[in-house]
RODO-2510 file (C-alpha; in nm, 4 decimals, decimal comma):
residues 351
     n   res          X          Y          Z
     1     m    13,9482    12,5172    15,5259
     2     v    13,7036    12,7862    15,4121
     3     v    13,6361    13,0522    15,6738
     4     s    13,4257    13,3629    15,6216
     5     v    13,4628    13,6737    15,8341
     6     n    13,1376    13,8307    15,7134
     7     s    12,8461    13,8879    15,9460
     8     e    12,5197    13,7237    15,8411
     9     p    12,3738    13,9502    15,5704
    10     h    11,9939    13,9670    15,5494
    11     k    11,9623    13,6902    15,8078
    12     n    11,5953    13,7451    15,8871
    13     e    11,5057    13,7740    15,5208
    14     f    11,6828    13,4479    15,4408
    15     n    11,5080    13,2701    15,7281
    16     a    11,1793    13,3968    15,5873
    17     l    11,2762    13,2620    15,2442
    18     l    11,3495    12,9200    15,3935
    19     n    11,0194    12,9147    15,5809
    20     s    10,8322    13,0086    15,2641
    21     t    11,0170    12,7358    15,0736
    22     i    10,9140    12,4681    15,3244
    23     i    10,5525    12,5864    15,3202
    24     e    10,5524    12,5779    14,9400
    25     l    10,7147    12,2326    14,9203
    26     n    10,4653    12,0875    15,1678
    27     a    10,1831    12,2391    14,9646
    28     h    10,3234    12,0737    14,6506
    29     a    10,3441    11,7430    14,8384
    30     k     9,9755    11,7573    14,9271
    31     k     9,8703    11,8670    14,5812
    32     s    10,0924    11,6339    14,3750
    33     p    10,2258    11,3556    14,6016
    34     k    10,3031    11,1159    14,3157
    35     k    10,5181    11,3786    14,1463
    36     i    10,7028    11,4730    14,4643
    37     e    10,7735    11,1160    14,5729
    38     q    10,9743    11,0686    14,2525
    39     l    11,2232    11,3383    14,3570
    40     k    11,4631    11,0981    14,5244
    41     g    11,8300    11,1686    14,5819
    42     n    11,9712    11,4574    14,3811
    43     k    11,6492    11,4972    14,1806
    44     l    11,5113    11,7112    14,4623
    45     e    11,7955    11,9651    14,4449
    46     p    11,6940    12,1442    14,1198
    47     y    11,3288    12,1305    14,2258
    48     v    11,4083    12,3080    14,5524
    49     g    11,6293    12,5509    14,3615
    50     d    11,3413    12,6424    14,1290
    51     v    11,1016    12,6953    14,4199
    52     m    11,3513    12,9152    14,6038
    53     t    11,4323    13,1140    14,2895
    54     e    11,0652    13,1927    14,2392
    55     l    11,0103    13,2859    14,6031
    56     a    11,3259    13,5005    14,6113
    57     v    11,1881    13,7477    14,3564
    58     g    11,1643    14,0892    14,5178
    59     t    11,3981    13,9959    14,8033
    60     a    11,7692    14,0480    14,8639
    61     f    11,8190    13,6968    14,7248
    62     e    11,6639    13,7544    14,3829
    63     n    11,8825    13,6078    14,1060
    64     s    12,1276    13,4679    14,3633
    65     i    11,9956    13,1134    14,4076
    66     e    12,2397    12,8686    14,2519
    67     v    12,2124    12,4899    14,2397
    68     i    12,5680    12,3581    14,2677
    69     g    12,5053    11,9849    14,2372
    70     g    12,7750    11,7249    14,1871
    71     q    12,9874    11,6379    14,4881
    72     k    13,0027    11,9918    14,6239
    73     f    12,8770    12,0876    14,9684
    74     p    12,6205    12,2355    15,0085
    75     d    12,3861    12,1642    14,7160
    76     i    12,2358    12,5138    14,6820
    77     i    12,3816    12,8543    14,7647
    78     a    12,2278    13,1986    14,8034
    79     n    12,4187    13,5268    14,7739
    80     k    12,7375    13,3174    14,7919
    81     f    12,7022    13,3154    15,1706
    82     y    12,4101    13,0942    15,2705
    83     g    12,3911    12,7284    15,1774
    84     i    12,1199    12,4633    15,1669
    85     e    12,2114    12,0962    15,1863
    86     v    11,9296    11,8811    15,0468
    87     k    11,8662    11,5303    15,1784
    88     t    11,5884    11,2795    15,1180
    89     t    11,4667    10,9504    15,2535
    90     t    11,1976    10,7200    15,1190
    91     q    11,1249    10,5950    15,4707
    92     n    10,8801    10,7413    15,7189
    93     h    11,1428    10,8892    15,9515
    94     w    11,3703    11,1909    15,9795
    95     k    11,7146    11,0330    15,9970
    96     t    11,9808    10,9693    15,7344
    97     t    12,3565    10,9683    15,6847
    98     g    12,4952    11,3135    15,6183
    99     n    12,8080    11,4674    15,4781
   100     s    13,1737    11,4103    15,5487
   101     l    13,3052    11,5476    15,8729
   102     l    13,6064    11,6855    15,6848
   103     e    13,3948    11,9008    15,4477
   104     s    13,6724    11,8923    15,1891
   105     t    13,4272    11,9825    14,9092
   106     r    13,2725    12,2817    15,0872
   107     v    13,1934    12,5692    14,8509
   108     e    13,4155    12,8703    14,9058
   109     d    13,2680    13,1677    15,0975
   110     v    12,9582    12,9774    15,2122
   111     e    12,9362    13,0371    15,5845
   112     r    12,5859    12,9514    15,7098
   113     i    12,4361    12,6201    15,6018
   114     f    12,0873    12,4815    15,6505
   115     m    11,9567    12,1278    15,6106
   116     l    11,6478    12,0875    15,3933
   117     f    11,5125    11,7371    15,4381
   118     g    11,2506    11,5699    15,2223
   119     k    11,0738    11,2739    15,3837
   120     l    10,9319    11,1073    15,0747
   121     g    10,7775    10,8172    15,2632
   122     k    10,4071    10,8639    15,3256
   123     p    10,3053    11,1114    15,4476
   124     i    10,5439    11,3257    15,2411
   125     e    10,6778    11,6201    15,4369
   126     f    10,9614    11,8718    15,4294
   127     k    11,1578    12,0288    15,7132
   128     c    11,4483    12,2703    15,7386
   129     r    11,6890    12,3421    16,0255
   130     a    12,0288    12,4975    16,0766
   131     y    12,2809    12,2354    15,9662
   132     e    12,4608    12,2022    16,2985
   133     e    12,1336    12,1659    16,4919
   134     c    12,0453    11,8279    16,3398
   135     l    12,3786    11,6418    16,3484
   136     s    12,3493    11,3876    16,6282
   137     e    12,6489    11,1557    16,5903
   138     v    12,9384    11,0601    16,3657
   139     v    12,9074    10,7308    16,1793
   140     v    13,1380    10,5580    15,9341
   141     t    13,0690    10,4504    15,5774
   142     h    13,3857    10,4930    15,3711
   143     s    13,4778    10,7964    15,5831
   144     p    13,3521    10,9652    15,9016
   145     r    13,0145    11,1249    15,8307
   146     y    12,7544    11,3039    16,0347
   147     l    12,4263    11,1375    16,1236
   148     i    12,1287    11,3624    16,0517
   149     d    11,8242    11,3692    16,2769
   150     m    11,5767    11,6407    16,1861
   151     n    11,3869    11,5855    16,5133
   152     l    11,6962    11,6105    16,7317
   153     e    11,6347    11,7772    17,0662
   154     k    11,8153    12,0995    17,1456
   155     g    12,1414    12,0347    17,3299
   156     k    12,1791    11,6807    17,1895
   157     t    12,4004    11,7465    16,8871
   158     i    12,7414    11,5894    16,8444
   159     f    12,8840    11,9373    16,9034
   160     d    12,7122    11,9569    17,2417
   161     k    12,8588    11,6169    17,3261
   162     i    13,2158    11,7135    17,2396
   163     k    13,1662    12,0637    17,3848
   164     t    13,2937    12,2247    17,0652
   165     p    13,0786    12,4454    16,8384
   166     y    13,0352    12,3343    16,4786
   167     d    13,2147    12,6364    16,3332
   168     t    13,5070    12,5828    16,5703
   169     l    13,5349    12,2145    16,4815
   170     r    13,5224    12,2601    16,1056
   171     q    13,7996    12,5189    16,1182
   172     k    14,0388    12,2904    16,3049
   173     k    14,3382    12,1473    16,1215
   174     n    14,2355    11,8007    16,2401
   175     p    13,8594    11,8037    16,3059
   176     i    13,8508    11,4261    16,3525
   177     k    14,0572    11,4279    16,6735
   178     p    13,7917    11,5822    16,9040
   179     i    13,5452    11,3278    16,7653
   180     t    13,7740    11,0311    16,8303
   181     d    13,8589    11,1644    17,1761
   182     y    13,4879    11,1764    17,2581
   183     y    13,4104    10,8258    17,1323
   184     k    13,7214    10,6839    17,2990
   185     s    13,6006    10,8271    17,6297
   186     k    13,2796    10,6246    17,5886
   187     l    13,4468    10,2909    17,5137
   188     k    13,3856     9,9975    17,7432
   189     p    13,6671     9,7550    17,8351
   190     g    13,7550     9,5421    17,5330
   191     q    13,6148     9,7929    17,2828
   192     d    13,8008    10,0015    17,0283
   193     l    13,7118    10,2405    16,7495
   194     w    13,6724    10,0583    16,4208
   195     w    13,7795    10,2949    16,1437
   196     i    13,7981    10,6468    16,2786
   197     q    14,1550    10,7490    16,3499
   198     d    14,3036    11,0839    16,4474
   199     t    14,6488    10,9993    16,3155
   200     e    14,7936    10,9881    15,9672
   201     q    14,8721    10,6186    16,0005
   202     a    14,7299    10,4334    15,7046
   203     s    14,5148    10,1264    15,7432
   204     n    14,5216     9,8446    15,4911
   205     l    14,2076     9,8276    15,2792
   206     v    14,2428     9,4491    15,2474
   207     i    14,1433     9,2220    15,5358
   208     n    14,3840     8,9299    15,5571
   209     i    14,3681     8,5897    15,7246
   210     w    14,6550     8,5142    15,9637
   211     n    14,7605     8,2027    15,7751
   212     n    14,8161     8,4102    15,4600
   213     l    15,0996     8,6027    15,6264
   214     n    15,4571     8,4866    15,5915
   215     q    15,6598     8,3901    15,8989
   216     k    15,8395     8,7232    15,9212
   217     e    15,5122     8,9171    15,9131
   218     k    15,3605     8,6892    16,1768
   219     q    15,6550     8,7302    16,4116
   220     e    15,6640     9,1082    16,3713
   221     i    15,2981     9,1278    16,4710
   222     k    15,3529     8,8955    16,7685
   223     n    15,6462     9,1083    16,8836
   224     r    15,4324     9,4216    16,8809
   225     a    15,1515     9,2361    17,0554
   226     m    15,3821     9,1322    17,3410
   227     v    15,4712     9,4985    17,3908
   228     y    15,1302     9,6601    17,3466
   229     f    14,9227     9,4019    17,5343
   230     p    15,1102     9,2743    17,8424
   231     e    14,7899     9,1080    17,9615
   232     v    14,8630     8,8237    17,7168
   233     f    15,1113     8,7045    17,9814
   234     s    14,8325     8,6708    18,2387
   235     n    14,5661     8,4126    18,3156
   236     r    14,2749     8,6475    18,2461
   237     g    13,9836     8,5034    18,0533
   238     d    13,9827     8,8039    17,8209
   239     k    14,3588     8,8371    17,7843
   240     f    14,3437     8,8185    17,4044
   241     a    14,0383     9,0442    17,3611
   242     r    14,2170     9,3743    17,2990
   243     l    14,4751     9,2010    17,0834
   244     a    14,2022     9,0495    16,8645
   245     i    14,0429     9,3911    16,8104
   246     w    14,3801     9,5513    16,7377
   247     l    14,4656     9,2837    16,4819
   248     v    14,1546     9,3660    16,2824
   249     t    14,1371     9,7435    16,3259
   250     k    14,5059     9,8305    16,3037
   251     e    14,6678     9,5389    16,1202
   252     s    14,3703     9,4308    15,9038
   253     v    14,4277     9,0694    16,0041
   254     v    14,1737     8,8132    16,1215
   255     c    14,3096     8,5331    16,3378
   256     p    14,0575     8,2582    16,4288
   257     n    14,2964     8,0833    16,6711
   258     i    14,4664     8,3755    16,8402
   259     r    14,5379     8,1861    17,1633
   260     d    14,7554     7,9344    16,9789
   261     l    14,9908     8,2100    16,8616
   262     f    15,1361     8,2309    17,2106
   263     t    15,0415     7,9223    17,4113
   264     a    15,0794     7,6296    17,1702
   265     g    15,3614     7,3945    17,2651
   266     g    15,3172     7,3417    17,6381
   267     k    15,6167     7,4008    17,8671
   268     d    15,9926     7,3765    17,8324
   269     d    16,3206     7,4632    18,0034
   270     y    16,5211     7,7766    17,9254
   271     l    16,8808     7,8751    17,9963
   272     i    16,9539     8,2288    18,1191
   273     k    17,3127     8,3156    18,2135
   274     n    17,4173     7,9594    18,2950
   275     k    17,1017     7,8928    18,4939
   276     t    16,8343     7,6573    18,3639
   277     y    16,4762     7,7505    18,4487
   278     k    16,2372     7,4545    18,4481
   279     n    15,8801     7,4154    18,3241
   280     i    15,8403     7,7574    18,1663
   281     p    15,5066     7,8158    17,9879
   282     r    15,5531     7,8491    17,6133
   283     i    15,4398     8,2126    17,5974
   284     y    15,7362     8,3263    17,8107
   285     i    15,9809     8,1212    17,6065
   286     k    15,8495     8,2892    17,2906
   287     l    15,9130     8,6232    17,4597
   288     f    16,2685     8,5319    17,5627
   289     e    16,3528     8,3972    17,2166
   290     n    16,2447     8,7215    17,0510
   291     i    16,3537     8,9657    17,3197
   292     d    16,5812     9,1714    17,0908
   293     s    16,2994     9,2355    16,8446
   294     v    16,0546     9,3039    17,1271
   295     l    16,2949     9,5598    17,2737
   296     e    16,3236     9,7226    16,9329
   297     v    15,9457     9,7668    16,9280
   298     l    15,9590     9,9156    17,2782
   299     i    16,2336    10,1589    17,1841
   300     n    16,0649    10,2684    16,8611
   301     t    15,7180    10,3153    17,0134
   302     s    15,6658    10,6508    17,1806
   303     s    15,5819    10,6630    17,5494
   304     i    15,2624    10,8506    17,4592
   305     e    15,1434    10,5620    17,2436
   306     l    15,2467    10,3047    17,5043
   307     t    15,0570    10,4951    17,7720
   308     e    14,7452    10,4620    17,5601
   309     y    14,7962    10,0899    17,5012
   310     w    14,8773    10,0110    17,8641
   311     n    14,6347    10,2509    18,0315
   312     e    14,9335    10,3275    18,2517
   313     k    15,1437    10,6430    18,2455
   314     t    15,4991    10,5870    18,1254
   315     s    15,7895    10,7920    17,9899
   316     e    16,0725    10,7489    17,7425
   317     k    16,3125    10,6955    18,0307
   318     k    16,0977    10,4443    18,2179
   319     k    15,9081    10,2594    17,9450
   320     i    16,1313     9,9484    17,9358
   321     m    16,1218     9,9058    18,3130
   322     d    15,7480     9,9775    18,3175
   323     w    15,6915     9,7100    18,0535
   324     i    15,8956     9,4566    18,2527
   325     e    15,6854     9,5393    18,5573
   326     l    15,3617     9,4889    18,3633
   327     v    15,4758     9,1530    18,2242
   328     s    15,5862     9,0421    18,5695
   329     m    15,2628     9,1539    18,7341
   330     n    15,0513     8,9692    18,4775
   331     s    15,2609     8,6523    18,5027
   332     k    15,1824     8,6240    18,8739
   333     t    14,8235     8,5272    18,7875
   334     v    14,9420     8,2172    18,5972
   335     s    14,9515     7,9105    18,8220
   336     g    15,2116     7,7420    18,6016
   337     a    15,4468     8,0388    18,6410
   338     k    15,4327     8,0948    19,0167
   339     h    15,7783     7,9403    19,0551
   340     l    15,9246     8,1992    18,8170
   341     n    16,0416     8,5525    18,8858
   342     l    15,9736     8,7088    18,5456
   343     k    16,0984     9,0483    18,6541
   344     q    16,4369     8,9088    18,7511
   345     m    16,4581     8,6868    18,4438
   346     l    16,3824     8,9724    18,2034
   347     n    16,6329     9,1984    18,3753
   348     e    16,8986     8,9298    18,3400
   349     i    16,8234     8,8843    17,9701
   350     i    16,7969     9,2538    17,8823
   351     f    17,0584     9,4270    18,0968
***
């Protein structure tokens, strides 16, 4: 992470240079609109660089304007301290997708960055603002990126929303975590974040269909599901909703018939310690038959992660008993399981 300890040298003079650049670019747009509208994408960068170089003559920034280009951030630097990121749109609005939240290609020693935006849709116009003042949200393409809004109201930036200044966020070891924490706090029941993660856990790039998995892979996923989502043992209408989202976002698996994974097969009897329990719904039998593997998932999943999945506080010492309680509580909503004491049955099987 690049961090400068310099104060802002010639701040007022640089602001004046930016203002002059915008005035000049807008004048060019009025005088030669057909020429300017061709400056799409990175074609605008050298054009802006030339205008700034000419206007910088006689100022503290003379001979210091450098067009970086390529994949570096920002596109233009001045005195190796100030930066200008150049963006364009061919539409008649002031929004576009910005740069990566991680800023891994940030030019060394550049501390203050400004956004110069060319709206090449008629009427052609240019604007410039401090970079952090026009970043409204974080969106996802192939990685988390800022959303640029050149007309964003003061106090409405993503940094205002997460209550963390831009310079503080970019210097964090893991700048994605405050972003994910914010968006997680806004989730409605049944929602989850699609791609953005604040952990180092990798996600498969290939989306798979459930039927393409082998039996071992299927069972391993079902075992984790029975631990992470105890509501699958209930009679709720949305009991498979969170599981369906998790399958796609975390396991990269699409399952069109998710209900059948647990409920297909009706009811059956099951023997526990010389006692036969009658008419047990199939989902509980599947749990009993795989209890050793399910317990292994419980043991190997941290209480912090389980707390997040369950929306219930747990601990390493209590997590097995807490899970049994959750399964039992959910089973009480199933009319076909009212004759069963799941808490007692699980205790007899496990302990």
